[in-house]
Residue, then its C-alpha position, 0 to 999 in steps of 0.5 A: m164660682i160660689r158654692y157650698a164648701d166641702m172637705q176638699d176646701f178644708a186646707v185652704i180655709k184652715e190656712h186663712d181662718k184662725h178663728i175656728a178649731e179644726s174639729e169645728l171646721k170639719h163639722i160645719l163643712s159636713a153640715k154645709r155651713v160654709i160657702v166659698l168663692y173661687q175665680g177659676d182655681t183661685f180661692l177668694g174667700w168664704l162665708r161661714f154661718g150658723l143659726f142664732g137662737d136655732n132659727i135665724p141665719f147668722i153670718n159668723m164670718l165673711y172673709i175676702l182675701d186682701a187682694y180681692r177686696g173692694q171688687g164686689n166679692g163680699t156682696k156676691l157671697v152674701s147675696f148667694w147666702e141670702d138667696e139660699m136662706a130665703k129658699a130654705g124658708y128663713r125670713q130674716a138674716f142676722t150678723s154682727t161686727q165690732s164697732n172698730e171694724r169697717a164691716q159695719f159700713f159694708y153691712r149697712k150698704i147691702g141693706y142690713t140695719e142695726c138692731g142692738a149691741l153687746l159690750l163685753p169687758k175689754e172689747p170694742l162694742e159688738m154691733f148686731f145687724i138684721k135684714d129682711l129676706t122677704q123683700 
């Protein structure tokens, strides 16, 4: 089952997501900016998003627990999210990943194309990807 997360999902997301403060996680849960994936009662992963420049949906984090990777679960989450964003009237979706992460290959496989990069001191290159949601 894929659905927008709510406060009942807080504990399980917080257990795995070490990249966000508890107060911010609570805020984005209430703003419906997290989507979760369950198989029965088993938590498989989540997608957390925002709006880049206040007008382009941006995946901040896509995470599938290790045991459930490579089974199409990431694609399911992103597809659900893209459909939701398109229904809301957005024409494009945006995300990024570091050049030393495998995620860049995943995003290319599901139709995202590179559209820029950012190089911060002492960090790997941050690669940006975009996808047209109108097709």
